[in-house]
C-alpha positions in Angstrom: 13.8 -22.2 -33.3 15.3 -20.3 -30.2 13.9 -16.9 -30.0 16.4 -14.1 -31.2 17.5 -11.5 -28.5 15.3 -8.7 -29.8 12.3 -11.2 -29.6 13.2 -12.1 -26.1 13.3 -8.3 -25.2 9.9 -7.6 -26.8 8.2 -10.3 -24.8 9.8 -9.1 -21.7 8.7 -5.5 -22.4 5.1 -6.6 -23.2 5.2 -8.5 -20.0 6.1 -5.5 -18.0 3.4 -3.6 -19.7 0.7 -6.2 -18.8 2.1 -6.1 -15.2 1.6 -2.2 -15.1 -2.0 -2.5 -16.6 -3.0 -5.3 -14.3 -1.4 -3.4 -11.2 -3.5 -0.2 -12.2 -6.6 -2.3 -12.3 -6.0 -3.8 -9.0 -5.3 -0.7 -7.3 -8.5 1.0 -8.7 -10.4 -2.3 -7.8 -9.1 -1.9 -4.0 -10.5 1.6 -4.1 -13.7 0.6 -5.4 -14.1 -2.2 -2.8 -13.1 0.2 0.1 -15.7 2.6 -0.8 -13.2 5.5 -1.9 -13.0 4.6 -5.5 -15.0 4.6 -8.7 -14.7 3.2 -12.3 -15.4 6.5 -13.6 -13.4 9.9 -12.9 -14.8 12.6 -11.1 -16.0 15.8 -13.0 -15.0 19.3 -12.4 -17.2 22.2 -11.8 -17.7 23.2 -15.3 -19.0 19.9 -16.1 -20.9 18.6 -12.9 -21.7 21.5 -11.1 -21.1 22.0 -7.3 -21.4 24.2 -4.2 -20.8 28.0 -4.1 -19.9 29.4 -0.7 -19.9 33.1 0.0 -17.5 34.1 2.8 -18.1 37.3 4.7 -15.3 38.8 6.9 -16.0 39.5 10.6 -15.6 43.2 11.0 -15.8 45.1 14.0 -17.6 48.6 14.3 -16.0 51.1 12.0 -13.3 48.3 10.5 -13.1 47.9 6.8 -11.5 45.4 4.7 -8.7 46.5 2.1 -8.5 44.8 -1.5 -4.9 43.7 -0.3 -6.3 41.6 2.5 -9.0 40.0 0.1 -6.4 39.1 -2.5 -4.1 37.6 0.2 -7.1 35.5 1.4 -8.0 34.3 -2.0 -4.5 33.3 -2.5 -4.2 31.3 0.8 -7.6 29.7 0.3 -6.7 28.7 -3.2 -3.3 27.0 -1.8 -5.3 25.3 0.9 -7.8 23.9 -1.4 -5.4 22.8 -4.2 -3.3 21.2 -1.5 -6.1 18.6 -1.3 -6.0 17.8 -5.0 -6.4 19.3 -8.4 -10.2 20.1 -7.9 -10.0 23.2 -10.1 -12.0 25.3 -7.6 -12.8 29.0 -8.4 -12.1 31.6 -5.7 -12.8 35.2 -6.6 -13.8 38.2 -4.8 -17.4 39.9 -4.7 -18.0 43.5 -4.3 -14.7 44.4 -2.8 -16.0 42.8 0.5 -16.8 39.0 0.2 -15.0 35.9 -1.2 -16.9 33.4 -3.4 -15.6 29.9 -3.4 -17.0 27.7 -6.0 -16.1 23.9 -5.5 -17.2 20.7 -7.3 -19.5 18.5 -5.6 -20.7 18.9 -2.1 -18.0 19.7 0.5 -17.8 18.0 4.0 -17.0 19.5 7.3 -13.3 19.2 6.8 -13.6 21.1 3.4 -15.5 24.0 5.0 -13.0 24.2 7.8 -10.0 24.2 5.4 -11.9 27.2 3.7 -12.8 29.4 6.4 -10.6 28.8 9.3 -8.3 31.8 10.1 -5.7 29.5 11.2 -3.9 31.8 13.6 -1.5 29.6 15.4 0.2 30.8 18.6 2.7 29.0 21.1 2.0 30.3 24.8 3.4 29.1 27.9 0.7 27.8 30.5 0.5 29.8 33.6 -2.7 28.3 35.3 -4.6 24.9 34.2 -7.8 23.5 35.8 -11.1 21.9 35.2 -13.9 24.4 34.3 -16.5 25.0 36.9 -20.1 24.1 36.3 -20.9 27.7 35.9 -18.2 28.4 33.4 -19.5 25.6 31.1 -23.2 26.4 31.5 -24.1 23.3 33.4 -27.1 23.0 35.9 -26.6 22.6 39.4 -28.4 19.7 41.3 -29.5 20.6 44.7 -30.0 18.2 47.6 -33.6 18.0 46.7 -32.4 16.7 43.3 -33.9 19.8 41.4 -31.6 21.2 38.8 -31.1 24.8 38.8 -29.2 26.9 36.5 -25.8 27.6 37.8 -25.3 31.4 38.8 -23.4 33.3 36.1 -20.0 34.7 37.4 -19.3 38.4 37.1 -16.2 40.3 36.9 -15.7 43.2 39.4 -14.5 46.0 37.0 -12.8 47.8 39.8 -10.2 44.9 40.2 -6.6 45.8 39.4 -5.6 44.7 35.9 -1.9 45.9 35.8 0.8 43.5 37.3 2.3 44.7 40.6 5.8 43.8 39.3 7.0 43.8 35.8 6.9 40.0 34.5 10.5 39.0 33.7 9.4 36.3 31.2 6.3 34.5 29.5 5.9 32.2 32.4 6.2 34.6 35.2 3.1 34.4 37.6 3.1 38.2 37.9 1.2 38.3 34.6 -2.0 37.2 36.7 -3.6 40.2 38.0 -6.8 40.1 40.3 -8.8 41.2 37.1 -7.2 38.3 35.1 -7.9 35.7 37.9 -11.5 36.9 38.1 -11.8 36.7 34.3 -10.4 33.3 34.5 -13.0 32.0 37.2 -15.8 33.5 35.3 -14.9 32.4 31.7 -17.6 30.3 30.0 -15.6 27.6 27.8 -18.8 27.4 25.6 -18.6 30.8 24.6 -15.1 31.4 23.1 -15.0 34.3 20.7 -12.1 33.2 18.3 -12.3 36.5 16.4 -11.4 38.3 19.6 -8.1 36.8 20.6 -5.9 38.9 23.2 -3.0 40.7 21.7 0.3 38.8 21.2 2.0 40.8 24.2 -0.9 40.1 26.8 -1.9 36.9 28.7 -5.1 34.8 27.3 -8.0 33.2 29.1 -9.2 30.5 27.1 -10.2 26.7 27.1 -9.2 23.3 25.5 -11.0 22.7 22.3 -13.4 20.3 24.1 -13.9 22.5 27.1 -12.1 19.9 29.4 -9.6 22.3 30.8 -9.5 26.0 31.3 -6.1 27.9 31.1 -4.4 31.3 31.8 -1.6 31.6 29.1 1.3 33.8 29.0 2.0 36.2 26.1 2.8 34.7 22.6 6.5 33.2 22.5 6.5 31.7 19.0 4.2 32.7 16.3 2.7 30.8 13.3 4.3 33.1 10.9 7.7 31.5 11.9 6.3 28.0 10.6 8.0 27.2 7.5 6.5 23.7 6.9 3.8 21.6 8.2 2.9 17.7 7.4 0.7 15.2 8.9 1.5 11.6 9.7 1.2 8.9 12.5 3.0 9.3 15.6 5.9 7.1 16.2 8.0 5.8 19.2 11.6 5.7 19.6 11.8 2.2 18.2 10.0 3.5 14.9 6.7 1.9 15.6 3.5 3.8 15.1 1.1 4.5 17.9 -1.8 5.0 15.5 -2.5 8.7 16.8 -2.5 11.3 14.0 -0.2 14.5 14.6 1.0 17.4 12.7 4.7 17.9 12.4 5.8 21.4 12.0 9.1 23.0 11.2 10.1 26.4 12.2 12.4 28.9 10.2 15.4 30.3 11.9 13.6 32.9 14.0 10.9 30.4 15.3 13.8 27.7 15.9 15.7 30.0 18.2 12.6 31.2 20.0 11.1 27.6 20.3 14.6 26.5 21.7 14.7 29.3 24.4 11.3 28.8 25.7 11.4 24.9 25.8 14.7 25.2 27.6 13.0 27.6 30.2 10.0 25.4 30.6 11.9 22.2 31.1 13.0 23.7 34.3 9.6 24.4 35.7 7.0 22.2 37.5 3.3 21.8 37.4 1.2 23.7 34.8 4.2 26.2 34.1 5.9 23.1 32.5 3.3 23.1 29.8 3.4 25.0 26.4 0.0 25.6 24.9 -0.5 25.4 21.1 -3.4 27.7 20.5 -5.3 27.7 17.1 -7.8 30.6 16.6 -8.1 31.1 20.3 -8.8 27.6 21.3 -6.0 25.4 22.8 -5.7 22.2 20.6 -2.8 20.7 22.7 -0.9 21.7 25.9 2.0 19.1 26.1 4.4 19.0 29.1 8.0 20.0 28.0 10.4 17.0 28.7 13.3 18.2 27.1 14.7 21.4 25.2 13.8 21.3 21.5 16.6 23.1 19.6 16.3 21.7 16.1 13.2 23.6 15.1 11.1 20.5 14.8 7.9 20.3 17.0 4.8 18.1 16.8 1.1 19.0 17.6 -1.1 16.3 19.0 -4.6 16.2 19.8 -8.0 14.8 18.7 -7.1 14.3 15.1 -7.9 12.0 12.4 -6.2 11.8 9.1 -8.5 14.5 7.4 -8.4 16.7 10.2 -4.8 16.5 10.8 -4.1 17.2 7.0 -6.4 20.1 7.0 -4.6 21.6 9.9 -1.1 21.0 8.3 -2.2 22.6 5.0 -3.5 25.5 6.9 -0.3 26.1 8.9 1.7 25.5 5.8 0.3 28.2 3.7 -0.3 30.8 6.6 -3.2 32.3 8.7 -5.9 34.3 6.8 -5.5 38.2 7.1 -9.1 38.4 8.4 -11.5 36.1 10.1 -14.7 34.9 7.8 -18.0 33.4 8.2 -20.0 31.4 5.8 -22.7 33.8 4.6 -24.4 31.5 2.3 -23.8 28.0 0.9 -25.7 27.1 -2.2 -25.9 24.6 -5.0 -24.8 25.6 -8.5 -25.5 23.8 -11.9 -22.6 23.0 -14.3 -21.6 26.1 -16.2 -21.0 24.3 -19.4 -22.9 21.1 -18.9 -23.1 17.6 -20.6 -23.5 18.9 -24.1 -20.1 20.7 -24.1 -18.7 17.4 -22.7 -20.2 15.4 -25.5 -18.9 18.0 -28.0 -15.6 17.7 -26.7 -15.7 13.9 -26.9 -16.9 14.2 -30.5 -14.2 16.2 -31.4 -11.6 13.9 -29.8 -13.4 11.0 -31.7 -13.1 12.7 -34.9 -9.4 13.4 -34.3 -8.9 9.7 -33.5 -10.6 8.7 -36.6 -8.6 11.0 -38.8 -5.4 9.6 -37.2 -6.5 6.2 -37.7 -7.4 6.7 -41.3 -4.1 8.6 -42.0 -2.1 5.6 -40.5 -3.9 3.0 -42.5 -3.6 5.0 -45.8 0.1 5.9 -45.4 1.3 2.6 -43.6 -1.3 0.3 -44.6 -1.5 -2.9 -42.1 1.5 -1.3 -40.1 -1.0 1.4 -39.2 -2.9 -1.1 -37.1 0.0 -0.9 -34.5 -0.8 2.7 -34.3 -4.5 1.7 -33.6 -3.4 -0.8 -31.0 -0.9 1.7 -29.4 -3.4 4.3 -29.0 -5.8 1.9 -27.5 -3.2 0.9 -24.9 -2.4 4.5 -24.1 -6.2 5.1 -23.7 -6.7 2.3 -21.3 -3.6 3.3 -19.1 -4.6 7.0 -19.2 -8.1 6.3 -18.2 -7.0 4.2 -15.3 -4.5 6.8 -14.1 -7.2 9.4 -14.2 -9.7 7.2 -12.3 -7.3 6.6 -9.6 -6.2 10.0 -9.3 -9.7 11.0 -9.0 -10.1 9.1 -5.6 -6.6 9.3 -4.4 -5.7 13.0 -5.0 -9.0 14.6 -5.5 -8.5 15.3 -9.2 -11.6 16.2 -11.2 -11.8 16.2 -15.1 -12.7 19.5 -16.6 -13.3 20.6 -20.1 -9.8 21.9 -20.2 -8.5 18.3 -19.1 -10.5 16.9 -21.9 -8.8 19.2 -24.3 -5.4 17.9 -22.9 -6.5 14.4 -23.7 -7.5 15.2 -27.1 -3.9 17.0 -27.7 -2.4 14.0 -26.4 -3.7 11.9 -29.3 -1.6 14.1 -31.7 1.5 13.7 -29.5 1.0 9.9 -29.5 0.6 9.7 -33.0 3.5 11.9 -33.7 6.0 9.5 -31.7 4.6 6.7 -34.0 5.2 8.4 -37.3 8.7 9.3 -36.3 9.5 5.5 -35.5 7.9 4.2 -38.5 9.7 6.7 -40.9 13.1 6.0 -39.3 12.3 2.2 -39.9 11.5 3.1 -43.6 14.7 5.1 -44.1 16.6 2.1 -42.9 14.9 -0.1 -45.4 15.6 2.4 -48.1 19.2 2.1 -47.1 19.2 -1.6 -48.0 18.9 -2.9 -44.6 16.8 -6.0 -43.8 13.5 -5.5 -41.9 14.7 -6.8 -38.4 17.9 -4.8 -38.8 15.9 -1.7 -39.9 13.6 -1.8 -36.8 16.6 -2.1 -34.4 18.4 0.8 -36.1 15.4 2.8 -36.8 14.5 2.5 -33.1 17.9 4.0 -32.0 17.4 7.0 -34.0 13.7 7.4 -33.4 14.1 7.1 -29.7 16.2 10.2 -29.2 13.9 12.3 -31.2 10.8 11.1 -29.3 12.4 11.7 -26.0 13.4 15.1 -27.0 9.9 16.1 -28.2 8.2 14.7 -25.2 10.6 16.2 -22.8 9.5 19.6 -24.1 5.9 18.6 -23.6 6.5 17.7 -20.1 8.5 20.8 -19.4 5.7 23.0 -20.7 3.2 21.1 -18.8 5.2 21.4 -15.8 5.5 25.1 -15.9 2.0 25.5 -16.5 0.9 23.1 -13.6 3.2 25.2 -11.1 2.4 28.7 -12.2 -1.3 28.5 -13.5 -4.6 28.1 -11.4 -8.0 26.5 -12.0 -8.8 24.9 -15.5 -5.3 25.4 -16.9 -3.7 23.5 -14.0 -6.1 20.7 -15.1 -5.0 21.0 -18.7 -1.3 20.9 -17.7 -1.8 17.7 -15.6 -3.5 15.9 -18.3 -0.9 17.0 -20.9 2.0 15.9 -18.7 0.3 12.7 -17.7 -0.4 11.6 -21.5 3.0 12.7 -22.5 4.6 10.1 -20.0 2.0 7.7 -21.1 3.2 8.2 -24.7 6.9 7.3 -23.8 5.8 4.4 -21.7 3.6 2.9 -24.7 6.2 3.5 -27.4 8.9 1.8 -25.3 6.9 -1.1 -23.9 4.4 -1.8 -26.8 4.9 -0.2 -30.2 8.7 -1.1 -30.3 8.1 -4.6 -29.1 5.2 -5.0 -31.5 7.6 -4.2 -34.5 10.1 -6.5 -33.2 7.8 -9.3 -33.4 6.1 -8.4 -36.6 9.4 -8.1 -38.3 9.9 -11.9 -37.6 6.8 -12.8 -39.4 6.7 -13.6 -43.3 4.1 -11.2 -44.2 6.1 -8.0 -43.0 9.7 -9.2 -43.5 9.0 -10.3 -47.1 7.6 -6.8 -47.8 4.0 -7.6 -48.7 2.4 -4.7 -50.7 -0.2 -4.4 -47.7 2.6 -4.4 -45.0 3.6 -0.7 -45.5 7.2 -1.8 -45.3 7.7 -3.0 -49.1 11.1 -1.7 -50.0 10.2 -1.5 -53.7 7.4 0.7 -52.9 9.7 3.0 -50.7 11.8 4.4 -53.7 15.4 4.2 -54.3 17.9 2.5 -52.0 20.3 5.1 -50.3 24.0 4.1 -50.2 25.5 7.2 -48.7 28.5 9.3 -49.9 26.2 11.2 -52.4 25.4 8.1 -54.2 21.9 6.6 -54.8 20.9 3.2 -56.3 17.3 2.9 -57.2 15.7 -0.4 -56.7 16.2 -2.9 -59.8 12.5 -3.9 -59.4 11.2 -0.5 -59.8 9.2 0.2 -63.0 10.7 3.0 -65.4 8.0 5.4 -64.4 9.1 5.4 -60.9 12.8 5.8 -61.3 12.8 9.7 -61.5 10.3 10.1 -58.5 12.6 7.6 -56.5 15.7 9.7 -57.3 14.1 12.9 -56.3 12.9 11.2 -53.1 16.5 10.1 -52.4 17.8 13.4 -53.2 15.7 15.2 -50.7 17.0 13.0 -47.8 20.8 14.2 -48.6 22.4 16.0 -45.7 23.9 19.2 -46.2 27.3 17.7 -46.2 26.4 15.0 -48.7 25.0 17.6 -51.0 28.1 19.8 -50.8 30.2 16.4 -51.7 28.0 15.9 -54.5 28.3 19.4 -55.9 32.0 18.9 -55.4 32.1 15.6 -57.6 30.0 17.4 -60.2 32.2 20.4 -60.4 35.3 18.0 -60.6 33.7 16.0 -63.5 32.9 19.3 -65.3 36.8 20.4 -65.0 37.9 17.2 -66.0 35.7 17.5 -69.3 36.8 21.0 -70.0 40.4 19.8 -69.9 40.0 17.2 -72.4 38.0 19.7 -74.8 40.8 22.0 -74.7 
């Protein structure tokens, strides 16, 4: 016998579901084999413990830190950490002076840099560039006799003139180089750059390449990092679209930055030598000083340097969320234990198991063997959700907290609610006198709208929470939204197709007593137009309850129509009596 169209659609949906599950398993397997993934999700700070980092501001004598500066720093650090994934870190102030950052697990160097780096970005024109002398990098000098002696430390004569003899016309004017600045350049030690003592934006700066290979005299700041509206990392591409394998940071300027960058790049394009270079300075270090080959007028620039994927992403995140208002240093870094521990996680899992058991018992009591579809659907949803959370753990830095576990427990009720809506719609169609296959299709059309509307509200709520919340609430919102999407997927690709196939079996189509779809046990057959016809097979004891059940299902319009028919009959009777 050829399969009917609904059956073909059912098998097609189940096939797609199988492809999705196999694809998720394959993706996670690839992660495990490459060393970045795991078959268990990572746990958050409240369940696993982690590292507590105390940041102390670097303050000069007599300088103090304000609460606004601390709050702004907390906000920026939280954005930097969250940009690496939903790790549910805790960032707070301490004593009105320090910032305490608690993050799960053991942080690597990139994470520490992401947290404490000021990320003050400046674009300055290059005035002078050259290799540092042995003295300026602290190297020993080897004499003719082969004996190494410490290089003499250069000194700067304090009597040298520090004011330009002529007013510089622009940032590339060599009049910025005074005798005092030239002497400072010659004596500058590239190994002792003080990133907390950066020259004012309107003055030139003596500094070095980050690796100490080149020493510079830079003009005043032409474009500030405050004018960066967005920053992303990626691999550099050629004009033909091929990647070079070099990681770079792509930045986009706002309107002010676009105009300023266009003006300075146009000017530098006409210069030669070192003055043709534009230094990109981060926290006092030159991370790149590319030559200017053309005027850049579209506000898009690229930072290249000694980057890998992690360091380029860290820099992009720092630039995207702005520089810290203060420079910080790591005062202490300690390991902390889980604030809730495994006992609370066990308690949460037990609560979820109890809820799952109650849902299963209710389904079996209310829908008999049809409730097994609920059990199977919940199992499929659990498998997909677990795989997604595990993949997010190693791909996006997600960590499962107790709040996230609560979101998973809530998902059991959301998923079960979708099944109940669908099953009740099918039973309504059976009460209307349809066959089972027809009831499944008609009930699905009616139930799908309700399910999508309900899940859309949950996804909207989860999205709002995820955007505006921080910490554990963000993790709860993520699991709630994720499981809601899984609910839609499972209902459409598993629950409905399974009912389509079961409707073709003799056990369910004949309405066996244990099927949960016995028309005789469902009460009166509804015929519309305020008319009800009880099932002929119903015993007399059930007729009254069946009528009440049918009456409950009247719409408002049908109830009014029934009352109208009743009142017309009463008037007709009164006329005959008179």
